[in-house]
N, C-alpha and C positions, 0 to 999 in steps of 0.2 A: 161522287156526284157525276163525274164525267162518264163513268162506266154505265150508270143508270140511263143515260141518254142514248146509249148504243144498244141496249138489250130490248127485246120484244117481250113485254110482260104478259101479252095475251097468249103466249106459247108456254106450255108446261115444260120446264127443263127436263123432266123425267121422260117426256115423250120425244122431244127433239131438241137436244141441247145445242146443236149448231144453229138452228133457227132462233132459239132463245138468246144465244150469246151474240150472234152476228147479224141478225135480220135488220136491226135498226141501222147499223152501219151500212149494210148493203143497200138499203132503200134510200139512204141519204147520199150515197156515192155511186151513182150509176156508171157502168162501164161505157167509155166513150165509143 
């Protein structure tokens, strides 16, 4: 459940796995 809140389900993991796996975390944790 914790992992599902971090992934971006709108991205196909076969097209861009980094965005699929990390985009949710990156958008919720901006670089200061």
